[in-house]
C-alpha positions as CSV (number, residue, x, y, z in Angstrom):
1,X,39.4,-71.1,25.2
2,X,42.3,-70.7,27.6
3,X,42.3,-72.4,30.9
4,X,44.5,-73.4,33.8
5,X,44.4,-76.6,35.9
6,X,45.3,-76.6,39.5
7,X,45.1,-79.1,42.4
8,X,42.1,-78.0,44.5
9,X,42.3,-77.3,48.2
10,X,39.5,-76.6,50.7
11,X,39.6,-73.0,49.5
12,X,38.2,-74.2,46.2
13,X,35.3,-76.3,47.6
14,X,32.5,-73.9,46.7
15,X,33.6,-73.6,43.1
16,X,34.2,-77.3,42.6
17,X,31.0,-78.3,44.5
18,X,28.9,-76.4,41.9
19,X,30.4,-78.6,39.2
20,X,30.2,-81.7,41.3
21,X,26.5,-81.1,41.9
22,X,25.9,-80.8,38.1
23,X,28.0,-84.0,37.6
24,X,25.8,-85.9,40.1
25,X,22.6,-84.6,38.4
26,X,24.0,-86.0,35.1
27,X,23.9,-89.4,36.9
28,X,20.3,-88.8,37.9
29,X,20.9,-87.7,41.5
30,X,18.9,-84.9,43.0
31,X,20.6,-81.5,43.4
32,X,22.0,-81.2,46.9
33,X,24.5,-78.3,47.1
34,X,25.0,-78.4,50.9
35,X,25.7,-82.2,50.9
36,X,28.0,-81.8,47.9
37,X,30.0,-79.0,49.6
38,X,30.3,-81.1,52.8
39,X,31.4,-84.3,50.9
40,X,34.1,-82.5,48.9
41,X,35.3,-80.5,51.9
42,X,35.7,-83.8,53.9
43,X,37.6,-85.5,51.1
44,X,40.0,-82.7,50.7
45,X,40.5,-81.9,54.4
46,X,41.2,-85.5,55.2
47,X,43.4,-86.0,52.1
48,X,41.1,-88.8,50.9
49,X,41.0,-87.6,47.3
50,X,42.8,-85.5,44.8
51,X,40.7,-82.9,42.9
52,X,41.9,-81.0,39.9
53,X,40.0,-77.9,38.9
54,X,40.2,-76.2,35.5
55,X,39.5,-72.4,35.4
56,X,39.0,-70.1,32.5
57,X,40.7,-66.8,32.1
58,X,38.1,-65.1,34.2
59,X,38.8,-67.5,37.1
60,X,35.5,-69.4,36.7
61,X,35.7,-73.1,37.5
62,X,34.7,-74.9,34.2
63,X,35.7,-78.5,34.9
64,X,37.0,-80.8,37.5
65,X,38.4,-84.3,38.1
66,X,38.4,-86.3,41.3
67,X,40.6,-89.3,42.0
68,X,40.7,-91.7,44.9
69,X,43.8,-93.6,46.0
70,X,43.9,-97.4,45.7
71,X,46.7,-100.0,46.1
72,X,47.7,-103.0,44.0
73,X,48.8,-105.9,46.2
74,X,50.2,-107.8,43.2
75,X,52.4,-104.9,41.9
76,X,53.0,-103.5,45.4
77,X,52.2,-100.0,44.2
78,X,49.6,-97.3,44.4
79,X,46.8,-97.0,41.9
80,X,44.3,-94.2,41.3
81,X,40.5,-94.4,40.6
82,X,39.4,-91.5,38.5
83,X,35.9,-91.4,39.8
84,X,34.5,-88.0,38.7
85,X,35.1,-85.9,35.6
86,X,32.8,-83.1,34.5
87,X,33.1,-80.2,32.1
88,X,30.5,-77.4,31.9
89,X,28.6,-77.8,28.6
90,X,29.9,-74.4,27.3
91,X,33.5,-75.6,27.9
92,X,33.2,-78.9,26.1
93,X,35.3,-79.6,23.0
94,X,37.9,-77.1,24.1
95,X,40.5,-79.6,25.2
96,X,39.9,-79.1,28.9
97,X,38.7,-82.7,29.5
98,X,41.8,-84.1,27.7
99,X,44.0,-81.7,29.7
100,X,42.4,-83.0,33.0
101,X,43.1,-86.6,31.9
102,X,46.7,-85.7,31.2
103,X,47.0,-84.0,34.7
104,X,45.6,-87.2,36.2
105,X,48.2,-89.3,34.3
106,X,50.9,-86.9,35.6
107,X,49.7,-87.5,39.2
108,X,50.0,-91.3,38.6
109,X,53.6,-90.9,37.3
110,X,54.5,-88.5,40.2
111,X,53.2,-91.0,42.8
112,X,55.0,-94.0,41.1
113,X,51.6,-95.6,40.6
114,X,50.9,-98.8,38.8
115,X,47.8,-97.7,37.0
116,X,44.8,-95.4,36.8
117,X,41.2,-96.7,36.5
118,X,37.9,-95.2,35.5
119,X,34.4,-96.3,34.7
120,X,31.7,-94.7,32.6
121,X,28.2,-95.5,31.6
122,X,27.6,-97.8,28.6
123,X,25.7,-95.1,26.9
124,X,28.2,-92.3,27.5
125,X,29.9,-92.8,24.1
126,X,31.3,-89.3,24.0
127,X,33.3,-89.9,27.1
128,X,34.4,-93.4,25.9
129,X,35.7,-91.8,22.7
130,X,37.6,-89.2,24.7
131,X,39.2,-91.8,27.0
132,X,40.2,-94.1,24.2
133,X,41.7,-91.2,22.2
134,X,43.7,-90.2,25.3
135,X,45.2,-93.7,25.5
136,X,42.9,-95.4,28.1
137,X,42.2,-99.0,27.3
138,X,38.8,-100.7,27.7
139,X,39.0,-103.5,30.3
140,X,39.2,-106.9,28.7
141,X,41.0,-109.1,31.3
142,X,38.8,-109.0,34.3
143,X,35.2,-109.5,35.2
144,X,33.8,-106.8,37.4
145,X,31.4,-107.4,40.2
146,X,29.5,-105.1,42.6
147,X,28.0,-105.6,46.0
148,X,25.8,-102.6,46.6
149,X,25.1,-101.9,50.3
């Protein structure tokens, strides 16, 4: 399967929102297309995230990745959190997820960043294998805590 990857703009919101809603459903969230469109539109319009969208030869959005900026006080540099990555089932195992990961890495280099981070579910072993094959390293140095509000 051939595909292209581009940085999304507000013009791409409807296409990406469809994928984003499927991604949220994967994580047991109810479908909510209007809220998904609004959320993505706000992030892109306010430059609060970077979204890459992969399209097939027909122009259909088949995958996306969304990153949020962070900063490292110790290194005095930018970091990126790769929070969302989703590929339509029929486009899986075509190299599109790996290509999105590479595009995210390129963003990190282009922005002189210190690191990129991501999290995935303990049971999402397919994603874990992909990340490790792409050079991502499992966290071993720090203990992670959450304070849910």
